[in-house]
C-alpha positions in Angstrom: 7.6 21.4 3.6 4.7 19.3 2.5 3.0 19.8 -0.9 6.0 20.7 -3.0 5.5 17.7 -5.3 2.6 16.2 -7.2 0.5 14.0 -4.8 0.7 10.3 -5.4 -2.2 7.9 -5.1 -1.6 4.4 -3.8 -3.9 1.4 -3.6 -3.3 -0.8 -0.5 -5.3 -4.0 0.1 -5.7 -6.3 3.0 -7.6 -9.6 2.9 -6.6 -11.5 6.1 -3.5 -10.0 7.8 -1.7 -6.8 8.2 0.0 -5.6 4.9 2.5 -2.9 4.2 2.5 -0.9 0.9 5.7 0.9 0.2 5.4 4.6 -0.6 8.5 4.6 -2.8 9.4 8.3 -2.9 12.8 9.6 -3.9 15.0 11.2 -1.3 16.1 10.9 2.3 14.2 12.0 5.4 11.0 12.8 3.4 8.0 13.5 5.6 4.6 12.6 4.2 1.0 13.2 4.9 -1.6 10.5 3.9 -5.3 10.8 3.5 -7.7 8.0 2.6 -9.6 8.9 -0.6 -12.0 5.9 -0.6 -12.3 2.4 0.7 -13.2 -0.7 -1.3 -12.5 -3.6 1.0 -14.8 -5.8 3.2 -13.6 -4.2 6.4 -14.0 -0.7 7.8 -11.0 1.6 7.4 -10.3 3.7 10.5 -7.0 5.5 10.9 -4.7 4.2 13.5 -6.9 1.1 13.9 -7.1 -0.6 10.5 -4.8 1.7 8.6 -1.9 4.0 9.2 1.5 5.1 7.8 5.0 6.2 8.5 7.5 7.9 6.2 8.2 4.6 4.2 4.9 2.6 4.2 1.2 2.7 4.4 -0.2 -0.3 6.4 -3.7 -1.8 6.3 -5.3 -4.5 8.5 -8.6 -6.1 9.4 -10.0 -6.2 5.9 -9.3 -2.5 5.1 -8.5 -1.9 1.4 -8.4 1.7 0.1 -6.9 4.3 -2.1 -4.7 6.7 -0.3 -3.3 10.1 -1.3 0.3 10.8 -0.3 1.4 14.4 -0.1 5.1 15.1 0.2 
């Protein structure tokens, strides 16, 4: 069930090539939801094109740099 813990904000920055930012949450088989709060990079941040996530990492690409909120 999502939202049982305090949300975590993560800054993830990309300047030239794809970058992964670890979510680093305790536990096994944790499912997360990620929303972009604001962007601050030179590139546009569009989900599934210049940023995305799985249960371990947030990734950014194409100049997207942003602050993300992770709910778990």
